[in-house]
PAVEXSE-445748 format. One record per residue: x negated, y negated, z negated of N, C-alpha, C, CB in turn; residue in three letters. Coordinates in steps of 0.2 Angstrom, whole numbers, padded with zeros to 4 digits, always signed. Each point is the difference from the previous one (the first is absolute). Glycine has a CB too. Example, Ala and Ser with C-alpha at 12.3 -4.5 7.8 and 13.67 -1.06 7.14 Angstrom:
% PAVEXSE-445748
-0066+0028-0039+0004-0006+0000-0004-0006+0000+0009+0006-0006ALA;-0007-0011+0010-0004-0006-0001+0004-0005-0003-0006+0003+0010SER;
This chain:
% PAVEXSE-445748
-0004+0006+0000+0004-0006+0000-0004-0006+0000+0009+0006-0006MET;-0015-0006+0002-0004-0006-0001-0004-0002+0007-0001+0003-0012ARG;+0001+0002+0016-0004-0001+0006+0005-0001+0006-0010+0007-0005HIS;+0016-0007+0004+0005-0001+0005+0000-0007+0002+0007+0009-0004SER;-0004-0010+0010+0001-0007+0003+0005-0004-0004-0003+0004+0012VAL;+0008-0001-0014+0005-0003-0004-0003-0003-0006+0009+0007+0005THR;-0013-0003-0009-0003-0002-0006-0004-0006+0001+0000+0012-0004TYR;-0004-0011+0009-0005-0006+0002+0004-0007+0001-0008+0009+0005THR;+0013-0008-0001+0004-0006+0001+0003-0003-0006+0002+0004+0011PHE;+0001+0001-0015+0003-0002-0007-0005-0004-0004+0009+0010+0001LEU;-0015-0006-0002-0005-0003-0004-0002-0007+0002-0004+0012-0003PHE;+0003-0013+0009-0003-0006+0003+0006-0005-0001-0008+0006+0008ALA;+0014-0004-0007+0005-0005-0001+0001-0002-0007+0006+0005+0009GLY;-0007-0001-0014+0000-0002-0007-0005-0004-0002+0005+0011-0002ALA;-0011-0010+0005-0006-0004-0002+0001-0007+0003-0008+0010+0001VAL;+0011-0011+0005+0002-0006+0003+0005-0004-0004-0003+0005+0011CYS;+0008-0002-0013+0005-0003-0005-0003-0002-0006+0009+0007+0005VAL;-0013-0003-0008-0003-0002-0007-0005-0006+0001+0001+0012-0004ILE;-0005-0012+0010-0004-0006+0001+0004-0006+0002-0009+0008+0004CYS;+0014-0007-0001+0004-0006+0002+0003-0003-0006+0003+0005+0011ALA;-0001-0001-0016+0003-0002-0006-0005-0004-0004+0008+0009+0000VAL;-0014-0006-0001-0006-0003-0003-0002-0007+0003-0004+0011-0004LEU;+0004-0011+0010-0002-0007+0004+0005-0005-0002-0006+0007+0009VAL;+0013-0005-0008+0005-0005-0001+0001-0002-0007+0006+0006+0009SER;-0007-0002-0014+0000-0002-0007-0006-0004-0001+0005+0011-0003THR;-0011-0010+0006-0006-0004-0001+0002-0007+0003-0008+0010-0001SER;+0010-0010+0007+0002-0007+0003+0005-0004-0004-0003+0005+0011ALA;+0008-0002-0014+0005-0004-0004-0003-0002-0006+0009+0007+0005VAL;-0013-0003-0008-0003-0001-0007-0005-0006+0001+0002+0012-0004SER;-0006-0012+0009-0005-0005+0001+0002-0006+0004-0007+0009+0000LEU;+0014-0010+0002+0002-0006+0003+0000-0006-0004+0007+0008+0006ALA;-0005-0007-0012-0001-0006-0005-0007-0003+0000+0010+0004-0006ASP;-0015+0001+0005-0007-0002-0001-0002-0003+0006-0002+0009-0008ARG;+0004-0006+0014-0003-0003+0006+0003-0007+0001+0000+0011+0005GLN;+0006-0012-0006+0003-0007+0000-0004-0005-0005+0011+0005+0004ARG;-0012-0002-0010-0004-0005-0005-0007-0001+0003+0007+0005-0009ALA;-0010+0000+0012-0007-0001+0003+0000-0005+0005-0003+0011-0003ASN;+0008-0011+0008+0001-0004+0005+0001-0007-0002+0005+0009+0007ALA;-0001-0010-0012+0001-0007-0003-0006-0003-0003+0012+0004-0002LEU;-0016+0000-0002-0006-0002-0003-0005-0002+0006+0002+0008-0010GLN;-0003-0004+0015-0004-0002+0005+0002-0006+0004-0002+0012+0002TYR;+0008-0013-0001+0002-0007+0003-0001-0006-0005+0009+0006+0006LYS;-0008-0005-0012-0001-0005-0005-0008-0002-0001+0010+0004-0006ARG;-0014+0002+0007-0007-0001-0001-0002-0005+0006-0002+0011-0006LYS;+0004-0009+0012-0002-0004+0006+0003-0007+0000-0001+0010+0006ASN;+0007-0011-0009+0002-0007-0001-0005-0004-0004+0012+0004+0002VAL;-0014-0001-0007-0004-0003-0005-0007-0001+0003+0006+0005-0010LEU;-0008-0001+0014-0007-0001+0004+0001-0006+0004-0003+0012+0000ILE;+0008-0012+0004+0001-0006+0004+0000-0007-0003+0006+0008+0008ALA;-0003-0007-0014+0001-0006-0004-0007-0002-0004+0012+0002-0001ALA;-0017+0002+0001-0006-0001-0004+0000+0002-0007-0002-0009+0008GLY;+0008+0013-0010+0000+0002-0007-0003+0006-0001+0011-0006-0001LEU;-0013+0010+0006-0004+0006-0001-0005+0000+0006+0010+0007-0005ILE;-0016-0005+0003-0005+0000+0005+0001+0006+0004-0008-0005-0008GLY;+0005+0005+0015+0001+0005+0005-0002+0007-0003-0001-0009+0009SER;-0005+0009-0012-0003+0006-0003+0001+0002-0007-0008-0002+0009THR;+0012-0003-0012+0001+0001-0007+0004+0006-0002+0000-0012-0001GLU;-0002+0016-0004+0004+0006-0002+0005-0002-0006-0010+0008+0003LYS;+0016-0007-0001+0005-0002-0005+0005+0005-0001-0001-0012+0003VAL;+0004+0013-0009+0005+0005-0002+0007-0003+0002-0007+0005-0010THR;+0012+0000+0010+0007-0002+0001+0002-0005-0005+0002+0011+0006ALA;-0004-0010-0012+0002-0005-0005-0003-0007+0001+0001+0010-0008GLU;-0007-0010+0010-0003-0007+0001+0003-0003+0006-0010+0004-0004GLU;+0012+0000+0009+0004-0003+0006+0006-0003-0002-0005+0009+0008ILE;+0009-0005-0012+0007-0003-0002-0001-0006-0004+0004+0012+0000ASN;-0009-0012-0004-0001-0006-0005-0002-0006+0004-0004+0007-0009LYS;+0000-0006+0014-0002-0006+0005+0006-0002+0004-0012+0004+0000ARG;+0016+0001+0001+0006-0002+0005+0006-0003-0004-0004+0010+0007PHE;+0003-0011-0013+0006-0003-0004+0002-0007+0002-0004+0007-0009GLU;-0001-0011+0012+0001-0007+0002+0001+0000+0008-0007-0004-0010ASN;+0009+0010+0013+0001+0000+0007+0008+0002+0001-0012+0004+0003VAL;+0015-0008+0000+0007+0001+0001+0002+0002+0008+0002-0009-0009LEU;+0000+0015+0010+0002+0002+0006+0006-0003+0002-0006+0011-0001PRO;+0007-0014+0007+0006-0003+0002+0002+0003+0007-0003-0011-0006VAL;+0009+0013+0007+0002+0002+0007+0003-0006+0004+0003+0011-0005ALA;-0005-0011+0011+0003-0006+0004+0003+0003+0007-0009-0008-0005ILE;+0013+0004+0008+0003+0002+0006-0006-0003+0005+0013+0000-0004ASP;-0016+0004+0008-0005-0002+0004+0002-0005+0005-0006+0011-0002LEU;+0012-0010+0005+0002-0004+0005+0001-0008-0002+0005+0011+0006GLU;-0001-0011-0012+0002-0007-0003-0005-0003-0005+0012+0004+0002THR;-0016+0001-0005-0004-0003-0005+0003+0000-0007-0006-0006+0009GLY;+0013+0007-0009+0003+0000-0007-0001+0006-0004+0009-0006+0006GLU;-0009+0004-0013-0001+0005-0005+0006+0004-0001-0008-0007-0006THR;+0007+0014+0006+0005+0005-0001+0001+0002-0008-0002+0004+0012VAL;+0008-0006-0014+0001+0002-0008+0001+0007-0001+0004-0012-0001GLU;-0005+0014-0005+0002+0007-0002-0003+0006+0005+0011-0005-0005ASP;-0017+0004+0006-0003+0005+0005-0005+0004-0004+0001-0008+0010PHE;-0001+0015-0009-0005+0004-0003-0007+0000+0004+0010+0007-0004ASP;-0014-0011+0002-0006-0001+0003-0005+0006-0001+0001-0013+0000THR;+0000+0016-0006-0005+0005-0002+0001+0006+0005+0000-0004-0012ALA;+0006+0006+0014+0001+0006+0004+0000-0001+0007+0006+0004-0010SER;-0005-0011+0012+0000-0001+0007-0006+0001+0004+0008-0009-0003TYR;-0006+0013+0009-0006+0002+0004+0001-0004+0007+0000+0012-0006ASP;-0004-0017+0007+0000-0004+0006-0001+0004+0006-0004-0010-0007GLN;-0001+0015+0007-0001+0004+0006+0005+0004+0002-0012+0000-0003GLN;+0016+0003-0002+0005+0004+0001+0006-0004+0003-0003+0008-0009LYS;+0004-0014+0006+0005-0004+0003+0000-0002+0007+0000-0005-0012ALA;-0006+0005+0014-0001-0002+0008+0002+0006+0004-0010-0007-0003LYS;+0011+0013+0001+0003+0005+0004+0007+0001+0000-0010+0006-0003THR;+0013-0010-0002+0008+0000+0000+0002-0006+0004+0000+0005-0012ASP;+0004-0004+0017+0003-0005+0004+0004-0005-0003+0000+0008+0009PRO;+0003-0006-0015+0004-0005-0004-0004-0004-0005+0010+0008+0001GLU;-0016-0006-0002-0004-0003-0004-0006-0004+0003+0003+0008-0009MET;-0003-0008+0016-0005-0003+0003+0002-0003+0007-0008+0008-0006SER;+0004-0011+0010+0001-0003+0006-0006+0001+0005+0009-0008-0005ARG;-0008+0007+0011-0006+0001+0005-0004-0007-0001+0007+0008+0008GLU;-0013-0007-0008-0005-0006-0001+0000-0003+0007-0007+0005-0009ALA;+0006-0012+0010-0001-0003+0006-0007+0002+0003+0007-0010-0004PRO;-0008+0010+0010-0007+0001+0003-0005-0003-0004+0005+0002+0011PRO;-0010+0001-0013-0006-0003-0004-0006+0004+0002+0008-0003-0009ASN;-0014+0000+0008-0006+0002+0001-0003+0005-0005-0002-0010+0006LEU;+0006+0010-0012-0002+0005-0005+0003+0007+0000-0001-0010-0007SER;+0005+0011+0012+0003+0006+0002+0005+0002-0006-0010+0004+0007VAL;+0013-0008-0010+0005+0001-0005+0007+0002+0004-0006-0008-0009ILE;+0009+0013+0008+0005+0003+0004+0007-0002-0004-0007+0009+0005LYS;+0007-0008-0011+0007-0002-0004-0002-0004-0006+0006+0011+0005ARG;-0001-0015-0007-0001-0004-0006+0006+0002-0005-0005-0009+0006LEU;+0003+0010-0012+0005+0002-0005+0005-0006-0002-0008+0008-0005PRO;+0014-0007+0004+0004-0005-0002-0002-0004-0006+0010+0006+0005LYS;-0013-0002-0010-0002-0003-0006-0007+0002-0001+0011+0001-0005TYR;-0015-0006+0001-0007+0001-0001-0001-0002-0008-0004-0002+0012ALA;-0001+0005-0015-0001-0002-0007-0007-0004+0000+0006+0011-0004VAL;-0005-0017+0001-0006-0004-0001-0001+0000-0008+0002-0007+0011VAL;-0008+0005-0012-0002+0000-0007-0002-0007-0003-0004+0012+0001TYR;+0007-0015-0006-0002-0006-0002-0004+0001-0007+0011-0005+0005GLN;-0016+0001-0005-0005+0000-0006+0003-0006-0004-0010+0006+0006LEU;+0012-0004-0013+0003-0005-0004-0005-0002-0005+0011+0004+0002ILE;-0013-0011-0003-0005-0002-0005+0004-0001-0007-0007-0005+0009ASN;+0003+0003-0014+0003-0001-0007+0005-0005+0000-0011+0004-0005GLU;+0012-0008+0009+0005-0006+0001+0006+0002+0004-0009-0008-0002GLN;+0009+0015+0003+0006+0003+0004+0000-0003+0007+0006+0002-0010ASP;-0012-0004+0013+0000-0003+0007-0003+0005+0004-0001-0012-0004GLN;+0003+0012+0010-0003+0005+0005-0007-0003+0003+0012+0004+0003VAL;-0017-0001-0004-0007-0002+0002-0003+0004+0006-0001-0004-0012GLU;+0005+0009+0013-0003+0004+0006+0006+0004+0003-0012+0000-0005MET;+0011+0001+0011+0005+0005+0004-0004+0005+0003+0008-0009+0002LEU;-0006+0016-0002-0003+0005+0003+0005+0003+0005-0008+0002-0010VAL;+0006-0002+0016+0004+0003+0006-0003+0006+0003+0003-0012+0002LEU;+0002+0017-0001-0002+0006+0003-0001-0001+0008+0006+0007-0009PRO;-0011-0005+0012-0002-0001+0007-0002+0007+0003-0003-0012-0002ILE;+0004+0012+0009-0002+0006+0004-0001-0002+0007+0006+0008-0008GLU;-0010-0004+0011-0001-0002+0007-0005+0005+0003+0004-0012-0001GLY;-0004+0013+0008-0005+0004+0003-0007-0003+0001+0010+0005+0006TYR;-0015-0001-0008-0007-0001+0001-0002+0003+0007-0002-0001-0013GLY;-0003+0005+0012-0003+0003+0006+0003+0007+0001-0011-0006-0001LEU;+0011+0010-0005+0002+0007+0000+0007+0001-0004-0012+0004+0002TRP;+0014-0008-0006+0005+0001-0004+0004-0006-0002-0007+0010-0004SER;+0012-0009+0000+0004-0006-0003-0004-0001-0007+0011+0003+0006THR;-0012-0009-0007-0003-0002-0007+0005-0002-0004-0011-0003+0005LEU;+0012+0005-0012+0004-0002-0004-0003-0004-0006+0008+0010+0003TYR;-0006-0016-0005-0003-0003-0005+0004-0005-0004-0010+0002+0006GLY;+0007-0007-0010+0003-0005-0003-0004-0007+0001+0005+0008-0008PHE;-0001-0013+0009-0004-0007+0001+0003-0004-0006-0001+0001+0013LEU;-0004-0004-0017+0002-0004-0005-0001-0008+0001-0003+0009-0008ALA;+0008-0013+0007+0000-0007+0001+0001-0004-0006+0005+0002+0011LEU;-0009-0007-0012+0002-0005-0005+0007-0003+0000-0013-0002+0000ARG;+0015-0001-0005+0007-0003+0000+0001-0005+0005+0000+0002-0012ALA;-0005-0005+0015+0001-0004+0005+0002+0003+0007-0008-0008-0005ASP;+0008+0015+0005+0002+0004+0005-0005+0000+0006+0012-0001-0004THR;-0017-0003+0003-0005-0001+0006-0007+0003-0001+0007-0011+0002LYS;-0009+0010-0009-0007+0002-0001+0000+0008-0002-0002-0012-0004THR;-0002+0015+0007-0001+0007-0001-0004+0002-0007+0001+0002+0013ILE;+0002+0002-0017-0003+0002-0006-0003+0007+0001+0008-0007-0007ALA;-0006+0011+0011-0003+0007+0001+0003+0004+0005-0003-0001-0012GLY;-0001+0006+0015+0003+0004+0005-0003+0007-0002+0001-0009+0009LEU;+0004+0014-0008-0003+0007-0001+0004+0005+0004-0004-0003-0011THR;+0001+0008+0014+0003+0005+0003+0000+0007-0003-0003-0006+0011TYR;+0008+0010-0012+0000+0006-0004+0001+0006+0005+0004-0007-0010TYR;-0002+0006+0016+0001+0006+0004-0002-0002+0007+0009+0005-0007GLN;-0013-0001+0011-0002-0001+0007-0004+0006+0002+0001-0012-0001HIS;-0002+0013+0007-0005+0005+0003-0005-0003+0005+0010+0008-0001LEU;-0012-0014-0001-0005-0003+0004-0007+0003-0001+0006-0011-0001GLU;-0011+0010+0005-0006+0004+0000-0004-0003-0006+0000+0001+0013THR;-0003+0004-0017-0004-0002-0006-0006-0003+0003+0004+0010-0006PRO;-0006-0016+0002-0006-0003+0002+0001-0006+0006-0006+0010-0003GLY;+0012-0009+0006+0002-0005+0005+0006-0004-0002-0006+0007+0009LEU;+0012-0005-0006+0006-0002-0002+0002+0001-0007+0004+0001+0011GLY;-0007+0005-0014+0001+0002-0007-0003-0005-0005+0001+0012+0004GLY;-0005-0017-0001-0002-0005-0005+0005-0005-0003-0011+0001+0007GLU;+0017+0000-0004+0005-0004-0004+0001+0002-0007+0006-0001+0011VAL;-0009+0006-0013+0000+0002-0007-0006-0002-0004+0006+0010+0003ASP;-0011-0013+0001-0006-0002-0003+0001-0006-0005-0006+0004+0010ASN;+0004-0004-0016+0001-0005-0005-0003-0007+0002+0001+0008-0009PRO;-0007-0007+0013-0003-0006+0002+0004-0004+0005-0011+0005-0002ARG;+0014-0001+0007+0004-0004+0005+0007-0002-0003-0005+0007+0008TRP;+0008-0004-0013+0006-0002-0003-0002-0006-0004+0005+0011-0001LYS;-0011-0012-0002-0002-0006-0004+0000-0006+0004-0006+0007-0007ALA;+0006-0007+0014+0000-0006+0004+0007-0003+0001-0010+0005+0006LEU;+0015-0002-0008+0007-0002+0001+0002-0006-0005+0002+0011+0005TRP;-0003-0010-0011+0003-0005-0005-0002-0007+0002+0000+0009-0009PRO;+0004-0014+0009-0001-0007+0002+0001-0001+0007-0008+0000-0009GLY;+0009+0005+0013+0001-0002+0007+0007-0002+0001-0008+0009+0004ARG;+0010-0013+0001+0006-0003+0001+0004+0003+0006-0004-0011-0005VAL;+0010+0014+0004+0003+0004+0005+0004-0004+0005+0001+0008-0009ALA;+0001-0015+0007+0004-0004+0005-0004-0006+0002+0010+0005-0005PHE;-0008-0008+0010-0003-0007+0002+0005-0005-0003-0006+0005+0011ASP;+0004-0011-0009+0004-0006-0003+0008+0000+0003-0011-0006-0001GLU;+0012+0010+0007+0006+0000+0002+0004+0006-0002-0004-0006+0010ALA;+0001+0010-0015+0004+0006-0002-0001+0006+0004+0008-0008-0006GLY;-0012+0008+0011-0001+0006+0004-0005+0005-0003+0003-0007+0010ARG;-0002+0013-0010-0005+0005-0003-0006+0000+0005+0009+0007-0006PRO;-0015-0009+0004-0006+0000+0004-0006+0004-0003+0004-0011+0004VAL;-0003+0014-0009-0005+0004-0003-0003+0005+0005+0005-0001-0012ILE;-0011+0002+0012-0003+0004+0006-0007+0003-0003+0005-0008+0009GLU;-0005+0014-0007-0007+0004-0001-0004-0001+0007+0005+0009-0009VAL;-0010-0012+0009-0004-0002+0006-0005+0005+0001+0002-0012-0002ILE;-0005+0012+0008-0006+0004+0001-0006-0003-0002+0005+0005+0010LYS;-0009-0002-0015-0006-0004-0003+0002-0003-0006-0005-0002+0011GLY;+0000-0002-0014+0002-0003-0007+0004-0007+0001-0011+0006-0004PRO;+0015-0007-0001+0003-0006-0001-0003-0004-0004+0011+0005+0002ALA;-0009-0012-0003-0004-0004-0004+0003+0000-0007-0002-0007+0009GLY;+0000+0003-0014+0002+0001-0007+0007-0003+0000-0011-0002-0004PRO;+0015+0004-0001+0007-0002-0001+0001-0007+0001+0001+0009-0008VAL;-0005-0014+0005+0002-0007+0001-0001-0003+0007-0003-0001-0012ASP;-0001+0005+0016-0002-0003+0006+0004+0004+0006-0011-0003-0004GLU;+0013+0009+0002+0003+0004+0005+0006+0004-0003-0011+0001+0007ASP;+0016-0004-0009+0005+0003-0005+0004+0005+0004+0000-0010-0006PRO;+0001+0010+0012+0005+0004+0004-0003+0006+0003+0006-0010+0002HIS;-0013+0011-0003-0003+0006+0003-0004+0004-0005+0000-0006+0011ARG;+0000+0013-0009-0004+0005-0005-0005+0004+0005+0010+0000-0008VAL;-0015+0002+0005-0005+0004+0003+0003+0006+0003-0009-0004-0007ASP;+0007+0005+0014+0002+0007+0003-0003+0006-0003+0002-0007+0010GLY;+0001+0012-0009-0003+0007-0002-0005+0002+0006+0010+0003-0007LEU;-0016-0002+0005-0005+0002+0004+0001+0006+0004-0008-0006-0007SER;+0008+0006+0014+0001+0006+0004+0008+0002+0000-0012+0003-0002GLY;+0016-0007+0000+0007+0001-0001+0005-0005+0002-0003+0008-0009ALA;+0002-0010+0016+0003-0006+0002+0008+0001+0000-0010-0003+0007THR;+0012+0009-0005+0007+0001+0001+0003+0001-0007-0002+0006+0011LEU;-0001-0004-0016+0003+0001-0007+0000-0008-0002-0004+0012-0002THR;-0001-0016+0003+0000-0007-0002+0006-0003+0003-0012+0000-0001SER;+0013+0001+0007+0005-0003+0004+0007+0002-0003-0007-0001+0011ARG;+0008+0008-0013+0006+0002-0002+0001-0003-0007-0002+0011+0006GLY;-0003-0013-0010+0002-0003-0006+0002-0007+0001-0009+0006-0006VAL;+0006-0010+0011+0003-0006+0002+0007+0000+0002-0011-0003+0003THR;+0013+0008+0001+0006+0000+0003+0006+0002-0005-0005+0003+0010ARG;+0003+0001-0015+0005+0002-0005+0001-0005-0005-0003+0012+0002MET;-0002-0016-0004+0001-0005-0004+0004-0006+0003-0011+0003-0006LEU;+0010-0005+0012+0004-0005+0003+0007+0002+0001-0011-0004+0006ARG;+0012+0011-0005+0007+0002+0001+0004+0000-0006-0004+0007+0009PHE;+0001-0005-0015+0003+0000-0006+0001-0007-0003-0004+0012-0002TRP;+0000-0016+0003+0000-0007-0002+0005-0004+0004-0012+0001-0005LEU;+0014+0002+0011+0004-0004+0005+0007+0001-0001-0009+0001+0008GLY;+0013-0004-0003+0007+0000-0001+0004+0007+0000-0001-0011+0006GLU;-0002+0016-0003+0003+0007-0001-0002+0004-0006+0000-0001+0013HIS;-0005-0002-0016-0002+0003-0006+0002-0003-0007-0010+0004+0006GLY;+0005-0007-0010+0002-0003-0006+0001-0008+0001-0006+0010-0006PHE;+0005-0012+0012+0001-0007+0001+0006-0003-0003-0006+0001+0010GLY;+0012+0002-0009+0006-0003-0003+0000+0000-0008+0007+0004+0010PRO;-0010+0001-0013+0000+0001-0007-0005-0006-0003+0003+0013+0001TYR;-0009-0013+0003-0005-0005-0003+0003-0007+0001-0009+0007+0003LEU;+0013-0009+0002+0003-0006+0001+0005-0002-0006-0001+0001+0013ALA;+0005+0004-0015+0005-0001-0005-0004+0000-0007+0009+0006+0007LYS;-0014-0003-0008-0004+0000-0006-0003-0007-0001-0003+0012+0001PHE;+0001-0015+0005-0003-0007+0000+0005-0005-0002-0009+0003+0008ARG;+0015-0002-0005+0006-0004-0001+0002+0000-0008+0004+0002+0012GLU;-0004+0004-0015+0002+0001-0007-0005-0004-0004+0005+0011+0002SER;-0011-0012+0000-0005-0003-0004-0001-0008+0002-0006+0011-0001ARG;+0010-0013+0006+0000-0007+0002-0006-0001+0004+0006-0003-0010GLY;-0009+0008+0013-0006-0001+0004+0002+0000+0007-0008+0005-0009ALA;+0004-0008+0014+0001+0000+0007-0004+0005+0003+0002-0012+0000SER;
């Protein structure tokens, strides 16, 4: 009997069922932990962009949560720039929303190869001891050379001055486009100015070295040997700071502060 075809199939079927049950049980039991880890990873990168955690600094989940206490996640309608009340920002998945026709829309033609835009986006406001917003952290994404780069851009409360930039996911070439992760390159961004006097996003990663912040505020050193990745960074920043990205939100934020 044990050597029969029927026994073999029954035994293999039983093993498959048991393995399926074990895998399913593990997936369900680990789901909460996976969501918690994803939230911690997002928070950590928001803090890195804001300069509240160093790029290579080792921090615990408790330390991340403690430093995040003064960061307020805010949901906005990306098209109008209006704040959305009673929104669960912790569980919202912006990337998943882009795949839902009811939660997203087709992006206009753009050089950053962004296909769809979510209806809602979550921005992060850094609140100081006087309960004033002193920094905004915006999620950004766009195509480089080999991949879509995902990151965060931090702006000072004037919505023009860059406070930091970081990327947390991409497949660019190590040592070339992958240098977007290099702390030395990221250190070139604070103090640069994203907009010109007319309010147009003009920040640019150039080929070769840029001047110091006070003399060359709108430009940043290019990544050596990675012209297309550098160009991709320029394009995505200009897109997200423009009318189809966070432009409407930034305009309303400036209005709320009585700034032009």
